[in-house]
Every structure is written in structure tokens, then in C-alpha cells.
PyMOL commands that place a pseudoatom at each C-alpha (Angstrom):
pseudoatom trace, name=CA, resn=MET, resi=1, chain=A, elem=C, hetatm=0, pos=[18.106, 10.457, -4.462]
pseudoatom trace, name=CA, resn=ALA, resi=2, chain=A, elem=C, hetatm=0, pos=[15.875, 10.920, -1.488]
pseudoatom trace, name=CA, resn=LEU, resi=3, chain=A, elem=C, hetatm=0, pos=[12.110, 9.581, -1.617]
pseudoatom trace, name=CA, resn=THR, resi=4, chain=A, elem=C, hetatm=0, pos=[9.464, 10.581, 0.033]
pseudoatom trace, name=CA, resn=LEU, resi=5, chain=A, elem=C, hetatm=0, pos=[6.198, 8.438, 0.018]
pseudoatom trace, name=CA, resn=ASN, resi=6, chain=A, elem=C, hetatm=0, pos=[3.074, 10.400, 1.347]
pseudoatom trace, name=CA, resn=VAL, resi=7, chain=A, elem=C, hetatm=0, pos=[0.067, 8.131, 2.050]
pseudoatom trace, name=CA, resn=ASP, resi=8, chain=A, elem=C, hetatm=0, pos=[-3.007, 10.144, 2.887]
pseudoatom trace, name=CA, resn=GLY, resi=9, chain=A, elem=C, hetatm=0, pos=[-0.610, 12.772, 4.715]
pseudoatom trace, name=CA, resn=LYS, resi=10, chain=A, elem=C, hetatm=0, pos=[1.575, 10.284, 6.511]
pseudoatom trace, name=CA, resn=SER, resi=11, chain=A, elem=C, hetatm=0, pos=[5.176, 10.442, 5.200]
pseudoatom trace, name=CA, resn=ILE, resi=12, chain=A, elem=C, hetatm=0, pos=[7.912, 7.690, 4.898]
pseudoatom trace, name=CA, resn=ARG, resi=13, chain=A, elem=C, hetatm=0, pos=[11.269, 9.045, 4.079]
pseudoatom trace, name=CA, resn=ASN, resi=14, chain=A, elem=C, hetatm=0, pos=[13.119, 6.412, 1.567]
pseudoatom trace, name=CA, resn=PRO, resi=15, chain=A, elem=C, hetatm=0, pos=[10.525, 3.970, 0.789]
pseudoatom trace, name=CA, resn=GLY, resi=16, chain=A, elem=C, hetatm=0, pos=[11.621, 0.401, -0.332]
pseudoatom trace, name=CA, resn=GLU, resi=17, chain=A, elem=C, hetatm=0, pos=[9.647, -1.943, -2.213]
pseudoatom trace, name=CA, resn=THR, resi=18, chain=A, elem=C, hetatm=0, pos=[7.664, -3.513, 0.886]
pseudoatom trace, name=CA, resn=ASP, resi=19, chain=A, elem=C, hetatm=0, pos=[6.842, -0.175, 2.119]
pseudoatom trace, name=CA, resn=ILE, resi=20, chain=A, elem=C, hetatm=0, pos=[5.041, 0.855, -1.436]
pseudoatom trace, name=CA, resn=ALA, resi=21, chain=A, elem=C, hetatm=0, pos=[3.164, -2.334, -1.812]
pseudoatom trace, name=CA, resn=SER, resi=22, chain=A, elem=C, hetatm=0, pos=[2.044, -2.173, 2.255]
pseudoatom trace, name=CA, resn=ALA, resi=23, chain=A, elem=C, hetatm=0, pos=[1.033, 1.387, 1.789]
pseudoatom trace, name=CA, resn=PHE, resi=24, chain=A, elem=C, hetatm=0, pos=[-1.506, 0.600, -1.255]
pseudoatom trace, name=CA, resn=GLU, resi=25, chain=A, elem=C, hetatm=0, pos=[-2.581, -2.915, 0.565]
pseudoatom trace, name=CA, resn=THR, resi=26, chain=A, elem=C, hetatm=0, pos=[-3.519, -1.164, 3.528]
pseudoatom trace, name=CA, resn=LEU, resi=27, chain=A, elem=C, hetatm=0, pos=[-5.504, 1.347, 1.998]
pseudoatom trace, name=CA, resn=GLY, resi=28, chain=A, elem=C, hetatm=0, pos=[-9.287, 1.887, 3.263]
pseudoatom trace, name=CA, resn=LYS, resi=29, chain=A, elem=C, hetatm=0, pos=[-8.826, -0.440, 6.237]
pseudoatom trace, name=CA, resn=GLY, resi=30, chain=A, elem=C, hetatm=0, pos=[-8.072, 2.259, 8.923]
pseudoatom trace, name=CA, resn=THR, resi=31, chain=A, elem=C, hetatm=0, pos=[-10.731, 4.526, 10.612]
pseudoatom trace, name=CA, resn=GLY, resi=32, chain=A, elem=C, hetatm=0, pos=[-11.130, 8.060, 10.745]
pseudoatom trace, name=CA, resn=PHE, resi=33, chain=A, elem=C, hetatm=0, pos=[-10.905, 10.958, 7.905]
pseudoatom trace, name=CA, resn=LEU, resi=34, chain=A, elem=C, hetatm=0, pos=[-8.630, 9.757, 5.056]
pseudoatom trace, name=CA, resn=ARG, resi=35, chain=A, elem=C, hetatm=0, pos=[-7.715, 6.589, 6.800]
pseudoatom trace, name=CA, resn=GLY, resi=36, chain=A, elem=C, hetatm=0, pos=[-10.842, 4.433, 6.251]
pseudoatom trace, name=CA, resn=PRO, resi=37, chain=A, elem=C, hetatm=0, pos=[-12.813, 3.297, 2.887]
pseudoatom trace, name=CA, resn=GLY, resi=38, chain=A, elem=C, hetatm=0, pos=[-12.971, 6.119, 0.476]
pseudoatom trace, name=CA, resn=LEU, resi=39, chain=A, elem=C, hetatm=0, pos=[-10.447, 7.947, -1.682]
pseudoatom trace, name=CA, resn=SER, resi=40, chain=A, elem=C, hetatm=0, pos=[-6.797, 7.719, -0.841]
pseudoatom trace, name=CA, resn=MET, resi=41, chain=A, elem=C, hetatm=0, pos=[-4.144, 10.031, -2.348]
pseudoatom trace, name=CA, resn=ILE, resi=42, chain=A, elem=C, hetatm=0, pos=[-0.768, 8.532, -2.203]
pseudoatom trace, name=CA, resn=ILE, resi=43, chain=A, elem=C, hetatm=0, pos=[2.612, 10.383, -3.846]
pseudoatom trace, name=CA, resn=LEU, resi=44, chain=A, elem=C, hetatm=0, pos=[6.369, 9.460, -4.259]
pseudoatom trace, name=CA, resn=ALA, resi=45, chain=A, elem=C, hetatm=0, pos=[8.048, 12.447, -4.899]
pseudoatom trace, name=CA, resn=ARG, resi=46, chain=A, elem=C, hetatm=0, pos=[12.067, 12.712, -5.895]
pseudoatom trace, name=CA, resn=ARG, resi=47, chain=A, elem=C, hetatm=0, pos=[12.252, 15.915, -5.276]
pseudoatom trace, name=CA, resn=GLU, resi=48, chain=A, elem=C, hetatm=0, pos=[10.282, 19.319, -5.752]
pseudoatom trace, name=CA, resn=ALA, resi=49, chain=A, elem=C, hetatm=0, pos=[8.193, 19.072, -8.648]
pseudoatom trace, name=CA, resn=GLU, resi=50, chain=A, elem=C, hetatm=0, pos=[9.318, 15.394, -9.675]
pseudoatom trace, name=CA, resn=GLU, resi=51, chain=A, elem=C, hetatm=0, pos=[6.417, 13.052, -8.496]
pseudoatom trace, name=CA, resn=ILE, resi=52, chain=A, elem=C, hetatm=0, pos=[3.990, 10.374, -8.994]
pseudoatom trace, name=CA, resn=MET, resi=53, chain=A, elem=C, hetatm=0, pos=[0.742, 10.620, -7.631]
pseudoatom trace, name=CA, resn=ALA, resi=54, chain=A, elem=C, hetatm=0, pos=[-2.246, 7.970, -7.642]
pseudoatom trace, name=CA, resn=THR, resi=55, chain=A, elem=C, hetatm=0, pos=[-5.570, 9.340, -6.345]
pseudoatom trace, name=CA, resn=GLY, resi=56, chain=A, elem=C, hetatm=0, pos=[-8.401, 6.461, -6.210]
pseudoatom trace, name=CA, resn=THR, resi=57, chain=A, elem=C, hetatm=0, pos=[-9.621, 3.507, -4.036]
pseudoatom trace, name=CA, resn=HIS, resi=58, chain=A, elem=C, hetatm=0, pos=[-7.885, 0.313, -3.373]
pseudoatom trace, name=CA, resn=ASP, resi=59, chain=A, elem=C, hetatm=0, pos=[-10.842, -2.132, -4.680]
pseudoatom trace, name=CA, resn=GLU, resi=60, chain=A, elem=C, hetatm=0, pos=[-11.781, 0.701, -7.642]
pseudoatom trace, name=CA, resn=GLY, resi=61, chain=A, elem=C, hetatm=0, pos=[-8.421, 1.468, -8.919]
pseudoatom trace, name=CA, resn=PHE, resi=62, chain=A, elem=C, hetatm=0, pos=[-6.443, 4.928, -9.406]
pseudoatom trace, name=CA, resn=VAL, resi=63, chain=A, elem=C, hetatm=0, pos=[-5.962, 7.650, -11.547]
pseudoatom trace, name=CA, resn=LEU, resi=64, chain=A, elem=C, hetatm=0, pos=[-2.431, 8.865, -12.115]
pseudoatom trace, name=CA, resn=THR, resi=65, chain=A, elem=C, hetatm=0, pos=[-0.536, 11.994, -12.181]
pseudoatom trace, name=CA, resn=TYR, resi=66, chain=A, elem=C, hetatm=0, pos=[2.805, 13.105, -12.427]
pseudoatom trace, name=CA, resn=GLN, resi=67, chain=A, elem=C, hetatm=0, pos=[5.336, 16.053, -12.775]
pseudoatom trace, name=CA, resn=SER, resi=68, chain=A, elem=C, hetatm=0, pos=[8.561, 15.562, -14.484]
pseudoatom trace, name=CA, resn=GLY, resi=69, chain=A, elem=C, hetatm=0, pos=[10.649, 18.714, -12.775]
pseudoatom trace, name=CA, resn=ASN, resi=70, chain=A, elem=C, hetatm=0, pos=[8.442, 21.347, -14.139]
pseudoatom trace, name=CA, resn=ARG, resi=71, chain=A, elem=C, hetatm=0, pos=[5.744, 22.785, -11.802]
pseudoatom trace, name=CA, resn=GLU, resi=72, chain=A, elem=C, hetatm=0, pos=[4.009, 24.363, -14.920]
pseudoatom trace, name=CA, resn=TYR, resi=73, chain=A, elem=C, hetatm=0, pos=[2.763, 21.016, -16.282]
pseudoatom trace, name=CA, resn=ASN, resi=74, chain=A, elem=C, hetatm=0, pos=[1.180, 18.093, -14.568]
pseudoatom trace, name=CA, resn=TYR, resi=75, chain=A, elem=C, hetatm=0, pos=[0.046, 15.004, -16.533]
pseudoatom trace, name=CA, resn=SER, resi=76, chain=A, elem=C, hetatm=0, pos=[-3.011, 12.786, -15.687]
pseudoatom trace, name=CA, resn=THR, resi=77, chain=A, elem=C, hetatm=0, pos=[-4.313, 9.652, -16.754]
pseudoatom trace, name=CA, resn=ASP, resi=78, chain=A, elem=C, hetatm=0, pos=[-8.174, 9.145, -17.866]
pseudoatom trace, name=CA, resn=ILE, resi=79, chain=A, elem=C, hetatm=0, pos=[-10.598, 9.493, -15.067]
pseudoatom trace, name=CA, resn=HIS, resi=80, chain=A, elem=C, hetatm=0, pos=[-12.709, 6.886, -16.492]
pseudoatom trace, name=CA, resn=GLN, resi=81, chain=A, elem=C, hetatm=0, pos=[-9.958, 4.249, -16.701]
pseudoatom trace, name=CA, resn=PRO, resi=82, chain=A, elem=C, hetatm=0, pos=[-8.904, 3.696, -13.271]
pseudoatom trace, name=CA, resn=ILE, resi=83, chain=A, elem=C, hetatm=0, pos=[-5.562, 1.735, -12.785]
pseudoatom trace, name=CA, resn=PRO, resi=84, chain=A, elem=C, hetatm=0, pos=[-5.654, -1.402, -11.066]
pseudoatom trace, name=CA, resn=VAL, resi=85, chain=A, elem=C, hetatm=0, pos=[-3.941, -1.677, -7.119]
pseudoatom trace, name=CA, resn=ALA, resi=86, chain=A, elem=C, hetatm=0, pos=[-1.682, -4.534, -8.630]
pseudoatom trace, name=CA, resn=GLU, resi=87, chain=A, elem=C, hetatm=0, pos=[-0.347, -2.310, -11.444]
pseudoatom trace, name=CA, resn=THR, resi=88, chain=A, elem=C, hetatm=0, pos=[-0.012, 1.186, -9.573]
pseudoatom trace, name=CA, resn=ILE, resi=89, chain=A, elem=C, hetatm=0, pos=[1.848, -0.816, -7.073]
pseudoatom trace, name=CA, resn=LYS, resi=90, chain=A, elem=C, hetatm=0, pos=[4.432, -2.105, -9.621]
pseudoatom trace, name=CA, resn=ILE, resi=91, chain=A, elem=C, hetatm=0, pos=[4.280, 1.546, -11.440]
pseudoatom trace, name=CA, resn=PHE, resi=92, chain=A, elem=C, hetatm=0, pos=[5.365, 3.191, -7.662]
pseudoatom trace, name=CA, resn=GLN, resi=93, chain=A, elem=C, hetatm=0, pos=[7.904, 0.478, -7.207]
pseudoatom trace, name=CA, resn=ALA, resi=94, chain=A, elem=C, hetatm=0, pos=[9.992, 1.083, -10.535]
pseudoatom trace, name=CA, resn=TYR, resi=95, chain=A, elem=C, hetatm=0, pos=[9.444, 4.447, -10.243]
pseudoatom trace, name=CA, resn=ALA, resi=96, chain=A, elem=C, hetatm=0, pos=[11.329, 4.173, -6.797]
pseudoatom trace, name=CA, resn=ARG, resi=97, chain=A, elem=C, hetatm=0, pos=[13.861, 2.413, -8.342]
pseudoatom trace, name=CA, resn=ASN, resi=98, chain=A, elem=C, hetatm=0, pos=[14.501, 4.757, -11.270]
pseudoatom trace, name=CA, resn=GLU, resi=99, chain=A, elem=C, hetatm=0, pos=[13.591, 2.553, -13.753]
pseudoatom trace, name=CA, resn=ASP, resi=100, chain=A, elem=C, hetatm=0, pos=[10.912, 2.827, -16.835]
pseudoatom trace, name=CA, resn=TRP, resi=101, chain=A, elem=C, hetatm=0, pos=[7.607, 2.751, -14.884]
pseudoatom trace, name=CA, resn=GLY, resi=102, chain=A, elem=C, hetatm=0, pos=[5.249, 2.116, -18.097]
pseudoatom trace, name=CA, resn=GLN, resi=103, chain=A, elem=C, hetatm=0, pos=[4.615, 5.691, -18.982]
pseudoatom trace, name=CA, resn=SER, resi=104, chain=A, elem=C, hetatm=0, pos=[4.070, 5.136, -22.466]
pseudoatom trace, name=CA, resn=LYS, resi=105, chain=A, elem=C, hetatm=0, pos=[1.397, 2.594, -21.780]
pseudoatom trace, name=CA, resn=PHE, resi=106, chain=A, elem=C, hetatm=0, pos=[-0.888, 5.581, -20.706]
pseudoatom trace, name=CA, resn=ASN, resi=107, chain=A, elem=C, hetatm=0, pos=[-2.647, 8.071, -22.808]
pseudoatom trace, name=CA, resn=TRP, resi=108, chain=A, elem=C, hetatm=0, pos=[-1.456, 11.525, -20.619]
pseudoatom trace, name=CA, resn=HIS, resi=109, chain=A, elem=C, hetatm=0, pos=[-3.848, 14.739, -20.581]
pseudoatom trace, name=CA, resn=ARG, resi=110, chain=A, elem=C, hetatm=0, pos=[-1.502, 17.727, -19.753]
pseudoatom trace, name=CA, resn=PHE, resi=111, chain=A, elem=C, hetatm=0, pos=[-3.009, 20.281, -17.530]
pseudoatom trace, name=CA, resn=ASP, resi=112, chain=A, elem=C, hetatm=0, pos=[-1.203, 23.466, -16.878]
pseudoatom trace, name=CA, resn=LEU, resi=113, chain=A, elem=C, hetatm=0, pos=[-0.408, 25.134, -13.623]
pseudoatom trace, name=CA, resn=GLU, resi=114, chain=A, elem=C, hetatm=0, pos=[0.573, 28.834, -12.814]
pseudoatom trace, name=CA, resn=VAL, resi=115, chain=A, elem=C, hetatm=0, pos=[4.159, 29.010, -12.131]
pseudoatom trace, name=CA, resn=LYS, resi=116, chain=A, elem=C, hetatm=0, pos=[3.664, 31.089, -9.143]
pseudoatom trace, name=CA, resn=THR, resi=117, chain=A, elem=C, hetatm=0, pos=[1.154, 29.079, -7.584]
pseudoatom trace, name=CA, resn=SER, resi=118, chain=A, elem=C, hetatm=0, pos=[2.113, 27.453, -4.537]
pseudoatom trace, name=CA, resn=LYS, resi=119, chain=A, elem=C, hetatm=0, pos=[2.305, 23.786, -3.945]
pseudoatom trace, name=CA, resn=VAL, resi=120, chain=A, elem=C, hetatm=0, pos=[0.421, 23.839, -1.338]
pseudoatom trace, name=CA, resn=LEU, resi=121, chain=A, elem=C, hetatm=0, pos=[-2.626, 25.494, -3.346]
pseudoatom trace, name=CA, resn=ILE, resi=122, chain=A, elem=C, hetatm=0, pos=[-2.180, 22.941, -5.687]
pseudoatom trace, name=CA, resn=ARG, resi=123, chain=A, elem=C, hetatm=0, pos=[-2.368, 20.034, -3.207]
pseudoatom trace, name=CA, resn=LEU, resi=124, chain=A, elem=C, hetatm=0, pos=[-5.689, 21.609, -1.384]
pseudoatom trace, name=CA, resn=LEU, resi=125, chain=A, elem=C, hetatm=0, pos=[-7.215, 22.191, -4.996]
pseudoatom trace, name=CA, resn=ILE, resi=126, chain=A, elem=C, hetatm=0, pos=[-6.765, 18.390, -5.274]
pseudoatom trace, name=CA, resn=ILE, resi=127, chain=A, elem=C, hetatm=0, pos=[-7.848, 17.273, -1.909]
pseudoatom trace, name=CA, resn=GLY, resi=128, chain=A, elem=C, hetatm=0, pos=[-10.735, 19.548, -2.778]
pseudoatom trace, name=CA, resn=LEU, resi=129, chain=A, elem=C, hetatm=0, pos=[-11.677, 17.158, -5.482]
pseudoatom trace, name=CA, resn=ILE, resi=130, chain=A, elem=C, hetatm=0, pos=[-11.114, 14.657, -3.991]
pseudoatom trace, name=CA, resn=ALA, resi=131, chain=A, elem=C, hetatm=0, pos=[-13.767, 15.568, -1.270]
pseudoatom trace, name=CA, resn=PHE, resi=132, chain=A, elem=C, hetatm=0, pos=[-16.031, 16.704, -4.171]
pseudoatom trace, name=CA, resn=ILE, resi=133, chain=A, elem=C, hetatm=0, pos=[-16.151, 13.186, -5.422]
pseudoatom trace, name=CA, resn=ALA, resi=134, chain=A, elem=C, hetatm=0, pos=[-16.322, 11.362, -1.958]
pseudoatom trace, name=CA, resn=ILE, resi=135, chain=A, elem=C, hetatm=0, pos=[-19.061, 13.428, -1.654]
pseudoatom trace, name=CA, resn=LYS, resi=136, chain=A, elem=C, hetatm=0, pos=[-20.841, 12.517, -4.815]
pseudoatom trace, name=CA, resn=TRP, resi=137, chain=A, elem=C, hetatm=0, pos=[-19.669, 9.059, -4.166]
pseudoatom trace, name=CA, resn=ILE, resi=138, chain=A, elem=C, hetatm=0, pos=[-21.526, 8.537, -0.454]
pseudoatom trace, name=CA, resn=MET, resi=139, chain=A, elem=C, hetatm=0, pos=[-24.451, 10.044, -1.378]
pseudoatom trace, name=CA, resn=LYS, resi=140, chain=A, elem=C, hetatm=0, pos=[-24.710, 7.969, -4.120]
pseudoatom trace, name=CA, resn=PHE, resi=141, chain=A, elem=C, hetatm=0, pos=[-24.750, 4.886, -2.154]
pseudoatom trace, name=CA, resn=ALA, resi=142, chain=A, elem=C, hetatm=0, pos=[-26.308, 6.407, 1.190]
pseudoatom trace, name=CA, resn=VAL, resi=143, chain=A, elem=C, hetatm=0, pos=[-29.383, 6.995, -1.051]
pseudoatom trace, name=CA, resn=LYS, resi=144, chain=A, elem=C, hetatm=0, pos=[-29.938, 3.577, -1.975]
for i in range(1, 144): cmd.bond("trace and resi %d" % i, "trace and resi %d" % (i + 1))
show_as sticks, trace
zoom trace
């Protein structure tokens, strides 16, 4: 099974546990758009429409989203209860090993996607949402 880890737009083919941990541990430590402090998106994909995604920050935690082979449905954890980075790393590592990654521990919210919607459009919508949240977050702290 070929895995792809995508960290803020940078892909790693067949990542190991160390690659996954390093990807999360280096978040927010770079410079430039999507490399510095702020929201990050990390996707671990087994194949088309079968992936887990974490969106958030190293310090604040992550919201998880997954697809289990059906492009029509995505499932997401509660945005008000971010998952700490250490737990998110363990979840991604277990998912990469094709083991139980603790899916039953979370309260999942299903949202339907149009079957004809391309994966690019879905990702653009997610990036737009992340950008909106990031701007609101920056504005909140810039005013202080």
C-alpha cells in the first residue's frame, strides 16, 4: 500500500513513523506562506478518497477529517475540541500502519460532498476556510 504524506503542500512518499513525527514537530518553525506560524494542513492518503487530514497548529491542536473510500462523505471531529499534537502524531502513525487509530474515541460529524466535485475543488474550499480562520486569528492578535 503506497502512502503519501502531504504537509502544507510538500509531499513525502511512503513516510515512516519518524517522517510523520518530524512533519508535525517542525510545523510553524519555518518562514513564508504556509511554512511559518499559523494553521497547517497535513494529509496522509492511502489512495484516492481514503485519507486522514489534520488541520490546526502545533500549539493549539488539530481538527481531524477523514474519508474512508467514498468521495461523497467526509467526517470531521469537533472544531471546538482540538486534538493535541502528540495524540495526532500517534493517530497518523497508527493509520499509516493500517492499525486501529482510535477512530471510535471521537465524536464524528459527517458532511456530504457532491460526487461530481473534484478533489481539487474540495481542497481549495478547505484552504479557503483555513485562510479565513487564519485571517480572523491574525486580526484578533494584531489588534492587541
